[in-house]
N, C-alpha and C positions, 0 to 999 in steps of 0.2 A: 750516175743517177740510178737510183733503185726503183723497182716497181713497188706499188702500194696496193696490196690486195684489199686492205681496209677491213673493218669489222663486218661489212656486208658482202664481201666477195669482191672480185676484181671488176668493179664498174668502170674505173678509169685507170689506165696504165700510164704512169708518169713518163715512161720513155716515149709515149706518143704525144707528150705535152711539153716538149723541150722549150718551145718559144714562150709559153706561158710561165713555166718554172723559171726561166731566165729572167723574165720581167719581175717576178716576185722576189727573186734573189737580189736583183739590183735595188729594189725597194728596201729590203732588209738591210743591205749594206749602207744605204743612205741614212737610214734611221740610226744605225749603230755609230755613224760618224757625226751625229748631231744634227742631221737635217730632218725636215718634216716632209712627209709624202702622203698624198691621198690618191686612191685608185678605186675605180668601180670595175669589178669583174663581171662582165655582162654575158648572158647566154641563156638558152632555153632550159626548161626544167630537165634535169637528168643529164645535162651535157658534161657535168664534172666539176661544177663550180665549188661544191663543198669539199671535194677531194683536194682541189687546189688550195683552198683555205686551210685545210688540215696540213698540207705540205708547208704552207707559209708559216703556220704556227710551229711546226716541228723544226723549221730552219731558223727560227728566231732565237737562237741561243744567245744568252747574255741579255735578253730583253724580257720585260714583263709583257705577258700576253693577256688581253682581256677579250672575252667573246660575248656575243649576243646573237639572237636569232629572231627575226620577225615571224610572227604567227598570225595567220589570217583571221582567226577568231578573236584575236586580242587587239585588233586594229582600233577598236573603240575605246580602249583603256589608255587615256592620255599619259604620256611619258613612260609607259611600261617598257619600251625598248631601251630608252636611255637609262632607266633604273637597272635593267638587267645588265647593261654594260658597266655601269658605274658602281653598282652595289659593293663590289670588293674594294672600292677605293674610298668609301665614305669616311674612313678614319682620317682622311686628309681634308675634310670639309672645313675644319677650324682654321685652316691656313688661308681660306678665301676671304675677300672683303665681305663685311657683314651682310650687305644687301644680296650678294650672290649666294652666300651660304644659306641665308634664310629662304631665298627663292627655291633653291634646290631641295631644301628640307620640306618645303610646302609641296613642291611638285611631286616628290616621292612619298608623300603622305606621312612623313616623320613628324611634321609639325602642322599646326592649324594656322591658316592665314588666308588672305584673299587670293583669288585665282591668279597664278603667277603669269607675268608677261612672257610670251613665248620667246622673244628675243633675249630677254634678260636670262632666261633659262639656258639659252644657247651660249651666252657669254659665260655663265657660271660653269657650264660643261667644259667650255674651252679652258677656263682657268684651272679646273680640276684636273684635266688631262695634262696640262702643263706642269702643275705641281707634282703629280705622280711621276712624270717623265724626268723631273729634276733629280730623282734618285737613281733611276735606271731607264734606258730607252724603252718606250712603250709602243706596243703593236696592238691596235684594236681591230678586231675581226667581226664583221656583222654579216651574217648569212641571211638570205631571203629578205633583203632590204625592201623589196617591193611591198612587203607585208608589215613594215614598221607602222606603228600608229603615227598619225600626221605630225603630232607635236614632237615626237622623238626624231622623225625624219628631218624636220625643220632645224631642230637643235643640232643634230649631228652634221647636217649639211652646212650649217652656219659655222661650226667649229672647223670642218674640213677646209673651208675656204680661208680661214684666218690663222692657221698654223704656219708660222714663218721661220722662226728660229728655235723651234722645239724639236727634240728627238722623238717625234710621234709619227707613227704610221696609222692611217685610217683606211681600212680596206673593206669595201662593201661588195657583196655578191647579190646580183639582182637580175631578174628577167628583164624588167624595164625599170630603169632607175627612178623615173618620175621627175617632177619639176624641182624637188628639193635637192636632188643630187646632180641636176643637169649642169653641164659645163666642167665637171671634174674629169680628169684623165680616165680613159676607159681601156680595159683589156678585153677584147672581144673573143669569147671562147665558142668555137663552133664544133660541129660534129666531126668524128674521126674521118680521115681519108678512107676511101673504099677498101684499100688493102688492109689497113689496120682494123677496120670494122669487121671485115670477113674473118680476120684472125681471131678477134675477140668472140665472135659468134661461134666459130668452130670450137673454141675452148670451152664454152659453157653448155653447148648442146650435148645431150647424152649419146647421140648416134649420128651417123652420116646424114647429110642433107643435100638434096639435088641442087646443083650450082645455080640453076635458074631461080629456084625458090630462095636460096641464100641471097642472090643479088636483089631479088624483090624485097626481101626483108631489109637489106641495107639501104635500098632506095627509099622505102617507105619511112624508115626511121631517120634518114638523113645522117646516118652515122652517130646518132645519139646513143651513148653507152648504156644509159639506164633503159632506154627503149629496146635496145638490142637484147638486154637481159630479160626484161619483163614481158614484152609482147608475146614471145613464144611460150611463156609459162601457161600451164593449164590447157594447152592444146595437145591433142592426141598425135601420135606419130603419123596417122593417116591425114589429119588436118594439115600438119606441117609439110608432109610430103607433097600434097597437092596445092598447098598455099591457100586452101579454102577458108581456113580459120583466121587468117590474118585480117587486121583492121583495114577499113577502106581509106579514103583520102581525107578523113575528118581531122580535126586538130590533134596533134600528137599528145598534148597534155591530157586531154580527155581519154585518149586511148590508154595511156599509162595508168591513169587513175582507175579506169575500168579493169585493167589487169590486176591492180591491187584489190579491187572490190571482188573480183572472182576468187582471189586467194582467201579473202576474208570469209567468203561463203562456205569454205571447206572447213573452217575452224569450229570447235565446239561452241555452244551458245554462251557458256560462262566466259570462255576466252574472248569471244567477240565482244561481249559486254564489258570486260575489263579494258579492252583496247578503246572502246567508246568512252569510258571514264577518262583514260589517259589522254585521249584526243581532245576531250572537252576542257582540260586544263593545260594551257600552253607553257606553264612554268617549268615542267619537267621535274617537279618535286615528288620523288618516289614515295616519301612518307605520307604526303597528302593524298596521293592516289590510292595508297593502301588503306588509309583511314576511310576514304569515300567508298572504296570497294567493300570494306567490311560492313558499312552501313547498308549496302545493297546486297549483302549476303554472298559476295563473290570470294571464293577461297584463294589463297596464295598460289596454290599449284595450278591455277587457271592460266598462269603466264606461260607455262612450259611449251604448249603447242605453238604459240606465237613466236617465242624465242627460237624454237627449232625451225620454224618456217622463215626466219630471217626478216620478220616484219618489224620487230621492236626489240629493244634490250632494256634491262632494268639494272644494269651495273652502274652504281653511282647515282645516276638520275634516269628518268624515263626518256628514251630517245627512239623515235621512229626511224625506219630505214631512210625515208624521204618524206618531205612535207606532203607529197601527194598521197603517201600511205596514211598519214594522219588525216588528211582531208577525206579519203575514202572511208576510214573508220568512223569519223564523225557523221558523215552523210549516211552511213548505213543504219544509224539510229533513227527511228521514227520520231515525230515531233513530241508525242507524249513521253517517250523515253528520254529525249533530250532534257525535258523539264525535270525529270527525276535525277538525271546525271548532275545538272547544275545545282539542283536543290541539295543533293548529297554533298557536293563539293563546297557549297556555301556553309553548310552546317559544320564541316570539319576545318574550315579556314578560321584562324585566330582573328577575332575582330579587333584586337589591340595592336598586333604586329602587322597585320595586312588588311586593314579595313577596306581599301579600295577594291582589292581582289574579291573579298567576300561580297561587297555590294555589287560587283560586276556579275558574279555568279548568280546572285539573287535576281538581278535584273534579267539575266539570260533565262532563268527559270520562268520569270513572269512573261518575258517576250514569247517563249515557246508556248506557255499556257494561253497567251492572248491569241496566238494563231489557232489554237484548238478551240477556245471558248471566248471569242471576241465579244460576244454580246454581254456575257457576264462581267468582263473586265473593262468595259468601255469607261474611260475616265470622265469626270465632270467636265462639260464643255468649256466652262470658264477657265478652269485650271489648265485644260489642254491648250487653249489659246494663249494663256499667259506664258506657258512653257515654250510654245513655238516662238512668241515674240522675244522672249529672253534669249533663245537660241539664235534668232535672227540678229539681235543686237550684238551678241558675242561674235557671230560670224562677220558682222560689219567691222568690229574692232580688229578682227584678225585679217581683214582684207579679203575674205572669201566671198566676193560679191555675187558670184553665181549661186552660191548656197543661200545667200540672203533672198534672192529672187525666188528660189525654190521654196523656202520656208514661208515667205509672204504669200505665195500662191496657195500653199497648204492651209495657212491661217484663213485666207479669204474663202476657201472652199467650205469652211464650217461656219457655225453661228458665231457672230462677233457682237459684243455690246458696243455702244457708241464710243467709249473710251478706247477699247481695243482697236476699233476701226480707225480712230484718229491716230493712234500710234502706228498703225500700218501706213497711213499717209505720211507720217513723219519719217518713218524708215525709208519709204520710197523717195522722199525728198532728200533725205540725207545721203542715200545711195547715189542719186543723181548729182548731188553737190560734189561728192568725192570721186566719182568715176566717169560721169558723162555730163558735165555742166553745160547747160544751154539756156536759151531764153525761157524755157518752160519751168526751170528749176525754182526760181523765186515764187512762182504762182503755187507750185506744189507745197512749198514750205509755208507760204502765207495761209493757204487753206488749212493745212495741218495745225498751225498755231491757233487759228480761230476755233477749230474744233476742240482743241485741248483746253481752252480757257475754263470751261465749267468744271473740269476734273482736276487739273494740275496747273495752277497759275504760273509757277516757276518754270515748269517745262514749256509752257506757252511762251514765256518771255525769252527763254533760250532759243526757241524755234523762230520767233520774230527776229532775234539777233542774227541767226543763221540766214534767214531770208534777206535781211539787210545786206549781209556780207555777199550773198549770191548776186544781188543786184549790182553791187559795187564791182564785183569781179566780171560779170557778164557785160555790164555797161549799157549803152543805149539800145542794144538788141532786146533787152528786157522791157524797155519802155518806161518812160518816166511815170506813167500812171500806176504801175505796180509799186514803185517806191512811195508814191503819195499814199496809196492804200495802206502800205505797211506803217507809215508814219502816223496816219490817222488812227489805225488800230492800236498802236503803241500809246498814243496820247490819251486814248480812252481807258487805258488800264488803270486800276487803283494803284496808289503809291506803294512801292515796295518797302518792307520793314526789315529791321534787324540785319542779319547777315546777307539778306537779299538786296540790300540797299545799293551796293555798287553796281549790280546788274541793272537795277531800275534806273539809277542815275545815268548810266551809259546809254541805255535805250532812249530815255527822254531827251538827253542831250543830242543824240544823233538825229532824232526826229525833229527837234527844234532847229538844228543846223540845216536840215533839208527844207523845212517848210517856212521858217522865219529868218534864216540867215545867221551868220556867225555872231553878230552882236547880241542877238536874243539868246543864243545857245551858250555863250562863253561861260557865264557863271555856273550853269549846271555842269558843263563839261569840265571846268576846273575842279569842282567838287568831286566829280567822278574820277578825274585823274588822280587825285590824292587817295580816294577810297580804293582805287584799283591797285595801289602799290602793296596791298596786304591781303588780297583775296585768298581763300582756301585752295588747297591743291586740287580738290575735286572740281571746283569752278574753273581753275586754270585748264584742266584737262578737257573740260566740256566746251568752254567758250573763251578761254583766255587769249586765243589768237587774235581776238578783236579788241582786247583790253587796251592796246596802244592807240586805238583810234582817238580816245579822249585827249591824251597827252600831246599827240602830234597835231590835233586840231587846234589846240590852244598854245602851240609853240612852247611846250615845257620840256626842254631837253633833259633836265635832271630826272623828272618822272619817267620820261621815255626810256632812259637808260636803266633806271632802277627796276621798272616793270619788266623789261626784256631780260635783264640779267637774272632777276629773281625767278622768273618763269622758266628759263632754261634750266636753272638748278633744280627747281621742283620737278620738272618733267624728267630730267635725268635721274633724280633720286627715286621717282616713282616707277621707273623702268618702262614708261610709255614710249617706247622707241619709235613706233610707227609715226607718232606725232612730232617727235623731236626735231626733224629737219625744218619744219615750219618755224619753230621758235628759235632755232639756231640762225635761220635766215634773218629774222627780225633783229636779233642781237647783232648779227653781222652788219646790217645796215647802220645801226647806231655806232658800232665800233669804227666802221669806215668813215662815217661823218665826223668822228672824233679824231681821225687821223691815225688810228691804230691799224695800219694795213696788215702787219704781221698777225695781229690778233684776228682780224677779219679772215685772212687766208686760212688760219687754223680752224676757225669755225666752219668755213666752207668745206675744208677737208673732212672735218668731223661729220658734217651734214651729208657729204657724198658717201662716206663710209656707212652711215646709218641707212641712208636711202638704198644703197646697194644691198644691205643686209635684209631690209624689210620690204623692198619693192615699192617704197613710197616714191611719189613723184610730185615735186613742187617747182614752181617757176624760180629761176636763179636770181632772185632779187638782189641778194647780197653780192653775188658775183658781178652783176651789172654795175652796182654802185662802186665796187672796188675798181673795176676796170675803167669806168668813166673817170674817176678821180685820179687814178694812176696815169691815165692819158696815153697808153700805148695803143695807137689806133689799129695796128695789125691784129691785136688780140681783142680789143673792145668792139670794133665795128662788126665783125662776123657774128659775135655773140648777140649784139643788139639786133641785128637784122634777123637772126634766127628766131628770137623771141617775138619780134614784131610779126613775122610770118606765121608763127604758131597762133598768135593772138588773133589773127584775122579770122580764125575759125570760130570765134565767139567769146574770147576772154579779153575784152577791151581794157579791163583794169590792168592786166599784165602788160598789154601793149603800151598803155600810158606810162608805166614805169620805165619801159625800155626807151620811149621817146624822151623822157626826162633825163635818163642817163646819157642819151645822145646829145642833148643840149649842153650838159656839163662837159662832155668830151670835146665838143666842137668849140665851146668858149675857151677851154684850155689851149686848144690848138690855134686859137685866134681865127677860126673860120666862122665868122659871125652869121653869115647867111645861113649856113647849115644849122647853127645853133638856134637861130630864130625860127626856122622852119620846123625843127623838132619840137621846140617849146610850144609853138602854136598848136601842134597836134594835141598837146595835153591841156593847155589852158582853156580850150574851147569845151572841155568835158564838163557837164553839169552834174554828173553823178559821182565824181571823185574829188571832193573838196580838199583832200590832203595833197595828192600829187599835183593837182592843178595849181595849188597855192605854192608849192615848192618850185614849180617850173617858172613861176612869174619872175623871180629875180633873174633867172637865166635869160628870159625874154627881154627884160629891161636892159640888161647889160649888152646883149647882142644888138638890140635896136639902137641903143645909144651909140655903139661903135659903128653902126651902119648909117648913123645920122638920120634915122627915121624917128623924128621927135614925136610924131603923132602916135605911132605904135608904142613907143616907150612910155608916153604919158598915160595911155590907156591901160597898159600893163601895170604901171605904178598905182593908178587909181584902184584897180582891182586888188592889187597886193595890199594896199592900205586898208581896204575893207576887211582883209583877213588878219592883218597884224595889229592894227590899232586897238581893237577891243581886248586883246589878250594882255598887252602891257608887259610882256616878259623881255628880258635882255635879248633873247634869240629873235623874237619878233621885231622889236624896235631897232635892234642893231642891223638886221637885214633891211628894214625899211629905210633907215638912215643911209645905209650904203647905196641903195637904189636912188634915193632922193638926191644924193650928192652927184650922181651921174647926170642929172638933168638941171642941176643948179650951177651957179657960177660965183666967182669972187669969194667974199668972206663966208657966204652962206654955204658954199660947197666945202670950204675948209672946215667949218664947224661941223658939218654933217659927217664928213669923213672921220674926224676925230671922235665924234659921238659913236659912230659905228665901231671904231676900233676899241673904244672904251667899253661899250656894251658887250661886244662879242668876246672880249678878253675875259669876261665873267661867265662865259658859257663853256661847255665841254667841246665845242665844235671848232677845233683848231684850223681846219681847212677854210672855214668861213672867215675866220680872223685873218689868215694869211691872204685871202683874196681881198679883204678890205685894205690891207697894207699895199697890195699890188695896185689896186685901182687908185688909191690915194697917190702913190708914187707916179703912176702914169699921168694923173691930172697935174701934179706938181711939175712934171717935166714939160707938159704942154703949156704951163704958165711961165716957163723959164726959170723956175725956182729949183735949180739943179742940185744944190747941196741937200735940200730937204728931200728932193726926189730920190737921190742916191741912198739916203738913209732908209727911206721907206722901201725902196726896191731891194736893197740889200737884205733888209729884214724879211721881206716876202720871199726872196730867193732862198735864204737860209731855211726858213720854215718849210717851204715847198720841198726842198731837197731832203730835209730831215724826215719829212712825212713820206716821201716817195711819189709826189705828184709831178711826174716827169714832164708832162706837157706844160703845166703852169710854171714849172721851174725854167723851162726853156723860154717861155714868154717873158718871165721876169728877167732872165739873163739878157735877152735882146734889149729890153727897155733900159736895163741898168747900163749896158754898153753904150746905148744911144745917149744916155745922160752923162757919159764920161766916166762911169765907174767900172770896176772890175769885179766879176763874180768870183767868190772863193770856191776853190775846189773841195769837193766832198768825197771822202773815201768810200769804198764799197761797203755795203751794209751786210749784216748777217742774212738778210733776205736774198742776197745774191749767192750765198754759199749753201743754204739749206733748202731742201724740198719743203713744200707746205706741211707735209706730215712731220718731217724732222723739226721744223720750226715749232709746230704745235707741241710735240713731245718735249722739246727743249724748254719751252715756256712753262709747261706744267711741272717739269722737274725743278725749274727755277723757283716756282711758287711753292715748292715743298711737298708736292704729291709723291707718294711712293710708286714704285714700278707697278704693283698690282692696281693701285688707284688710277694711274695713267692708263693701264690696259683696260680697266673697266670703262673708262670714258671713251676710249678710241677703238674698242672691240679688238684688242690685241691681247696676247698672253703676256705675262710679266717678263718672261724670257725674251720675247720678241722686242719688248720695250728696251730691255737691257742691251740687246743687239743694236738697236737704233741709236741708243745713247753713246755706245762706243764709236759709232760712225760720226755722230755729232761732235764728240770731243775731238776726234781727229781733224774734222773740217775746221773747227774753231781754234785748234791749237791749244786746247786746255786739257786739264787732267782730272777735274773733279766737278761735282755739282756746284760747289761754292763759287767757282769761277764763272758760272752761267750768268750771274747778275751783271757782271761787267761786260761779258761778251754779247749779251742781248740788249744792251741799253745804249745804243748810239744816241748822241745828243745833237740837237739842232742849235742854231744861233740863239734861239729863244730860251735855251737851257732846259727844255722839256724833252723827255724821252720820246723817241718816235714811236 
């Protein structure tokens, strides 16, 4: 191992960093052999992180090396760090999926478009790194990562966590990695041991030093190499000899920067001015700095004293000895001087090729001028408030909730007109809804909606809908009075016209459902259900999560599925990843109800992946439904109990969903007392007409099996009120099945057959299978064994094909008791593949390419390819063409599971 003096002198000797160099060497070797690695090199300023990164880059023979550096003054320029890293790779952009390519082009200012979604940018960055690494292993080195702009830090952290089968190394150097890099492996770089620190100090001091003073310097610096070199500079021999000129016990960073500042003071004025220009532009573009210097009358030869002093170099690009040297140079300029620096840099920046940087310098010039002449440049109060509210809305979408509160407080500190004040109320209510939902949230949203009516009726409608959703989620803690007030306010609104009609119909239908009952609301909700199958993507993103309320209220399974599937696709295509898990969960519930357990598991895996990437958190509705129908008590019961416990804190709606899942689970297990108890928890809710109606069939079945005729009749009467007005096969099929449980003789026979006939025309295969099961159980009790065996064998085959294990066992027992034998069913692909593998296999079967699969699952195309090779091995196939057969097990009913 050789020593590296570096262009600045011997700040870190690699022989003193054997441990760190060894770890970096292992990383390089892993990347060379096709593996991905991410690492954060962590340590104090001046401890030697940059030298280690230089060593890493030098050792990466056979690899492509890309570098970037965070700059404190550039932290406000979104995606600047990512652009710095990826700029040399942009010739690979055309290989990315179109949405990713367009997103990166917009983020980098190459193309005009709406503000890019930060997570879609991260996915695009991941794909770009993977594409480049496909030609040659890639090592990305990011220095001073603590100063990356927030958008770049998020994107690079996102990529670092999702590189799996790509020959890519992502190495960050940072003082404090921050939240975006948290959890990545770290290499902690500390100060030199005392013996090595003394040796380094002896090498750089011009003369002998008293041992006690030397030990004091070593102790004060903690062995920090840069501090060992910088702190003694500018001190006279007398000061060093007595130790009187040494810094006190303040922060080491400040002491080092002060040392650089002292050295700047010794430079000629023009040289110091040149360094201030260079420090004001973090791009390191030498030509740009010289053009700006020319405008300020600074000659080329002004650089020489700074180069000789070892503070900066101009070879290739402009590079300061250390970020603290840059910081000291910039801080040495007075505020009026900073305005001139940025103005000059803005003037010489090309507005066509680098419009963002030019705008940034112009903004910096204005900001500095504002500090100098704030009265002259005070903006119009109305525009000021508008910009603050826009920033708060953007922060809300980004999940920066603390920033939202800060911005709202700023807005309220100034003059606000009535519309702006109402929007502040809306943002506070929205913030409470997504971050700290409690009984006060519906009231906040209700008041905001009322205040918005005179200014923006459509925004008021959307806010009323959000208030309605908040009441449904919070439950009785919000109080029925609040829901009544919302409904009355909605019913007083003028009719919505044109493309606003779906929202208006939905609101009016929900209000009628609450105040007048299902019979009065059904026609409006049915019209809303059809209108909501085609709403615009903007509406989907703002309030589409409530759109399924109409179709489920009127028992329209086809519209329910169409709306959910379409909205998932629209949200995916728009890149609104923070909201995607909620829509995936809704689609997961439908798919589980359709008996597509593998599809549901895939959606859950995708939702978990997105939630992990974005930090979103939603109740696991789809998972509860899947586990309840699957019937594995050891998995389902703890999940249900956990959600019920969390819901006790104020999310009654979530708890009701968990109780409904428990009722399904226990009916499958033939534990009817538990099913009835769980169902009654839901059916007594007056604020959730959907889940309470869905739980009623579970209560009828459990009560009938417990021989509690009164409870069963009461539940059936309430169910009929919900199903009869709707008239769909789903509604009337479920009603017929429940009526049959309480009937006898020919009436029961007819009702069971009606239930089977109607449910066979729906998408809901589990409900049809349960009708066959109940009919077979009844036939056995009547002694009609041949018919019983036929129905039970059909039920058993359907349950087994779907994967409803508890109901399969219940059907098997009944079939055996009737003198029949259950057919054995082989293992399914779901037993061989992980949920993620199942999802990848299904997407590949459906014709998606590796990049398209990666875009949907937040993986690189190469990682998808790696997973597919494992999938082919597990399934014993050799190509994508064989996936259709491998993933299509068939039940006795001839339908794919």
